[in-house]
C-alpha positions in Angstrom: -80.0 11.3 -66.9 -80.4 13.5 -63.8 -80.2 16.8 -65.6 -83.3 15.9 -67.6 -85.4 15.0 -64.6 -88.5 17.3 -64.7 -89.1 16.9 -61.0 -85.6 18.2 -60.1 -85.6 21.7 -58.8 -84.0 24.0 -61.3 -82.4 26.4 -58.8 -82.1 24.6 -55.4 -79.9 27.3 -53.8 -82.3 30.1 -54.7 -85.4 28.1 -53.6 -83.7 27.4 -50.3 -82.8 31.0 -49.8 -86.3 32.2 -50.7 -87.8 29.6 -48.4 -85.6 30.9 -45.5 -86.5 34.5 -46.3 -90.2 33.7 -46.4 -90.0 31.9 -43.1 -88.2 34.9 -41.5 -90.9 37.3 -42.9 -93.6 35.1 -41.5 -92.0 35.1 -38.0 -91.6 38.9 -38.2 -95.2 39.3 -39.2 -96.4 37.1 -36.3 -94.3 39.2 -33.8 -95.7 42.4 -35.3 -99.3 41.1 -35.1 -98.8 40.2 -31.5 -97.4 43.6 -30.6 -100.3 45.4 -32.4 -102.8 43.1 -30.8 -101.3 43.9 -27.4 -101.4 47.6 -28.1 -105.0 47.5 -29.2 -106.0 45.6 -26.1 -104.3 48.2 -23.9 -105.9 51.1 -25.8 -109.4 49.7 -25.4 -109.6 50.8 -21.8 -108.5 54.4 -22.6 -111.1 57.1 -23.4 -109.5 59.2 -26.1 -110.5 61.4 -29.0 -108.4 61.9 -32.2 -108.1 65.5 -33.2 -106.9 66.6 -36.6 -105.4 70.1 -36.7 -104.5 71.2 -40.2 -102.0 73.9 -40.7 -98.5 74.8 -41.9 -97.1 74.7 -38.4 -97.5 70.9 -38.3 -94.2 69.5 -39.4 -93.4 66.0 -40.6 -91.6 64.1 -37.8 -89.0 62.9 -40.2 -87.9 66.5 -40.8 -87.3 67.1 -37.2 -85.1 64.0 -36.7 -83.1 64.3 -40.0 -80.1 66.6 -39.7 -77.4 67.3 -42.3 -73.9 66.5 -41.1 -70.9 67.7 -42.9 
């Protein structure tokens, strides 16, 4: 009886969908890692200092780009 087979996947459609999703995430992570690696390689030749400036005048960038439309 096929429905009692313990080796049969219980949810083949869900497993297939999850497998496809995980493959897509893996590809996206690989592309992201390549872009970050390229950016790091380009920045190694640049002499720069990071400067932290605390204050209430520093605004979150998301606040500048978000507008209410009516």
